[in-house]
C-alpha positions as CSV (number, residue, x, y, z in Angstrom):
1,M,0.0,0.0,0.0
2,K,1.4,3.4,-0.9
3,A,1.8,5.9,2.0
4,P,-0.5,8.9,1.7
5,Y,2.4,11.3,2.6
6,K,5.9,12.0,1.7
7,Y,8.6,13.1,4.2
8,I,11.7,14.9,2.8
9,S,14.4,16.3,5.0
10,E,17.2,18.4,3.5
11,E,19.0,21.7,3.6
12,D,17.1,24.8,2.8
13,K,17.4,28.6,3.0
14,G,14.9,29.0,5.8
15,V,11.3,28.2,6.5
16,Y,9.8,29.9,3.3
17,D,12.4,27.9,1.1
18,A,11.3,24.8,2.8
19,M,7.6,25.6,2.2
20,N,8.3,26.4,-1.5
21,K,10.0,23.0,-1.8
22,G,6.8,21.4,-0.3
23,I,4.7,23.3,-2.9
24,E,6.8,21.9,-5.6
25,H,6.7,18.3,-4.4
26,S,3.0,18.4,-3.6
27,K,0.4,16.5,-5.7
28,G,-2.9,17.6,-4.3
29,E,-5.2,20.3,-5.4
30,W,-5.2,22.1,-1.9
31,L,-2.3,22.9,0.4
32,Y,-2.1,23.4,4.1
33,F,0.9,24.4,6.2
34,L,1.4,23.6,9.9
35,G,4.2,24.9,12.0
36,S,6.4,22.6,14.1
37,D,4.8,24.0,17.4
38,D,1.2,23.8,16.1
39,V,-1.3,21.0,16.0
40,L,-4.6,20.3,14.3
41,F,-7.6,21.1,16.6
42,D,-9.0,17.7,16.0
43,S,-9.1,14.8,13.4
44,N,-11.7,16.4,11.4
45,S,-10.0,19.9,11.2
46,I,-9.0,19.6,7.6
47,S,-11.9,17.5,6.3
48,Q,-14.4,20.2,7.7
49,F,-13.2,22.7,5.0
50,F,-14.5,20.3,2.4
51,N,-17.8,19.3,3.9
52,V,-19.6,21.3,1.1
53,E,-18.9,21.4,-2.6
54,I,-16.4,24.3,-3.4
55,S,-16.7,26.1,-6.7
56,S,-13.6,26.4,-8.8
57,N,-13.4,30.2,-8.5
58,I,-12.7,29.8,-4.7
59,K,-8.9,29.9,-4.2
60,V,-8.5,30.1,-0.3
61,L,-10.4,28.6,2.6
62,L,-10.1,30.4,6.0
63,A,-11.0,29.3,9.6
64,K,-10.0,30.2,13.1
65,I,-7.0,29.3,15.1
66,K,-6.4,29.2,18.9
67,Y,-3.3,30.2,20.6
68,N,-2.1,27.7,23.3
69,G,-2.3,30.5,25.9
70,R,0.8,30.5,28.0
71,K,0.6,32.8,31.1
72,E,3.6,34.7,29.9
73,D,1.9,35.6,26.6
74,S,0.7,39.2,26.0
75,F,-2.9,39.8,26.8
76,L,-3.4,40.5,23.0
77,L,-2.6,36.9,22.3
78,R,-4.9,35.7,25.1
79,L,-7.9,37.9,24.1
80,N,-11.0,35.9,23.3
81,K,-9.5,32.9,25.0
82,G,-6.7,32.9,22.3
83,V,-9.2,32.3,19.4
84,K,-8.4,34.4,16.3
85,T,-10.5,34.5,13.0
86,S,-8.7,35.0,9.8
87,K,-10.2,37.4,7.1
88,F,-9.1,39.3,4.1
89,T,-10.0,43.0,4.7
90,N,-8.2,46.3,4.3
91,L,-7.1,45.9,8.0
92,I,-4.4,43.5,6.6
93,W,-2.4,46.6,5.8
94,L,-2.3,47.5,9.6
95,N,-1.9,44.1,11.0
96,N,-1.7,40.5,9.8
97,T,-5.3,39.4,9.7
98,I,-4.6,36.0,8.1
99,H,-3.2,33.4,10.6
100,H,-1.1,31.1,8.4
101,Q,-2.4,27.9,10.2
102,A,-5.9,28.9,9.5
103,V,-5.5,28.8,5.6
104,V,-6.0,26.2,3.0
105,Y,-4.8,27.3,-0.4
106,R,-5.7,26.0,-3.7
107,K,-2.3,25.0,-5.2
108,S,-3.0,27.1,-8.3
109,V,-2.4,30.3,-6.3
110,F,1.3,29.4,-6.2
111,L,1.6,28.9,-9.9
112,E,2.8,32.5,-10.6
113,K,4.4,33.4,-7.3
114,K,5.6,31.4,-4.3
115,Y,6.9,32.7,-1.0
116,S,9.5,35.4,-1.4
117,L,12.8,34.5,0.1
118,K,13.4,38.3,0.7
119,Y,11.5,38.0,3.8
120,K,12.7,35.5,6.5
121,I,9.9,36.1,9.0
122,L,6.8,37.6,7.2
123,S,6.9,36.1,3.7
124,D,3.3,34.5,4.3
125,Y,2.1,38.0,5.3
126,H,3.6,39.4,2.1
127,F,2.0,36.7,0.1
128,N,-1.5,37.0,1.6
129,I,-1.3,40.9,1.2
130,N,-0.8,40.2,-2.5
131,L,-3.8,37.8,-2.6
132,H,-5.9,40.6,-0.9
133,R,-4.7,43.2,-3.5
134,N,-5.7,40.7,-6.2
135,R,-9.1,40.3,-4.7
136,I,-8.7,36.6,-4.3
137,N,-12.0,34.6,-3.9
138,Y,-12.3,33.0,-0.5
139,I,-14.6,31.3,2.1
140,V,-14.5,31.8,5.8
141,K,-15.4,28.8,8.0
142,N,-16.7,29.3,11.5
143,Y,-14.6,26.7,13.4
144,I,-11.1,26.2,14.9
145,V,-8.7,24.4,12.6
146,A,-5.5,24.5,14.6
147,V,-3.9,25.2,18.1
148,C,-0.9,27.2,17.7
149,G,2.2,27.8,19.7
150,T,3.4,31.3,20.6
151,N,7.1,30.8,20.3
152,G,7.3,31.0,16.5
153,I,9.6,33.4,14.6
154,S,6.7,35.8,14.0
155,K,5.9,35.9,17.7
156,N,9.4,37.1,18.7
157,Y,8.5,40.8,18.8
158,N,11.9,42.1,18.1
159,W,12.8,45.2,15.9
160,K,13.9,42.9,13.0
161,L,10.4,41.7,12.6
162,Y,9.1,45.2,12.5
163,Q,11.9,46.3,10.0
164,E,10.7,43.4,7.8
165,E,7.1,44.5,8.1
166,L,8.1,48.1,7.1
167,K,10.1,46.9,4.1
168,L,7.4,44.6,2.8
169,K,4.6,47.3,3.0
170,V,6.7,49.9,1.3
171,N,7.7,47.5,-1.5
172,L,4.0,46.6,-1.9
173,T,2.9,50.3,-2.0
174,S,5.2,53.4,-2.6
175,V,8.1,54.9,-0.9
176,L,5.8,57.8,-0.3
177,M,4.0,55.6,2.3
178,K,7.2,54.9,4.2
179,P,6.7,57.6,6.9
180,F,3.2,56.3,7.6
181,F,4.3,52.7,7.8
182,F,7.4,53.6,9.9
183,L,5.1,55.4,12.3
184,L,2.7,52.4,12.4
185,V,5.3,49.7,12.9
186,S,7.3,51.8,15.5
187,T,4.0,52.3,17.4
188,K,3.2,48.5,17.3
189,Y,6.7,47.7,18.3
190,I,6.6,49.9,21.4
191,I,3.2,48.7,22.4
192,K,4.2,45.0,22.1
193,R,7.4,45.8,24.1
194,L,5.3,47.4,26.8
195,L,2.8,44.5,26.9
196,N,5.3,41.7,27.0
C-alpha cells in the first residue's frame, strides 16, 4: 500500500524556502501548512473545510486558530481565549489578519508566485497581502482548525520583525508611504514591548 504522505528532510534557506519546496513536491489540489509547534484542533479539522462542494473560483479557505495560551503571553494573544478569526480585509495593511495555520490554499495560487525569500519572518504576510490586493475569492469557515504555539519566529517581537514589516509594506505600495508605515510599525513595536 502506498503511503498517503511523503517526508523529505534536506538543507534549505529558511522556513519559506522549505515551504516552497513542499509546494513543488505536492500532488494535491489544496495545500495546508502547519508549523512545528502547532497541532490540528481535532481529527476532522481539515476535512471540515470540504464538507460542502467548493466552486472552482474559490482559491482560499479560511478558519479560526487558537493560541495555546501560556501565562507569559501578552494579553493580546490571550484575548477571546486565544481564538483568532482570519479574514481578508483592508485591515491587513495595519496588521496581519490572516493566521497562516488557518488557511488552506488551492495549489494554483502558487503557480505564478511562491513565498518570497526576501522576507525571512513575514513572507506569508507578504503573500497574503498580494492575494488581498488581487481580490482573491475565499470562504471563511466558523470553526477552529489548529492550536498554535506562541514561540514561532513571528511571535518574537523584536525590531527585526518590524523592520521586515516596514520593508514589505513599502515594497507593496510606494516609498511615499514609508513615513506612515514607519510610524505604524514603530508604534506597534513599542506597544508590544510594553505589553510583553
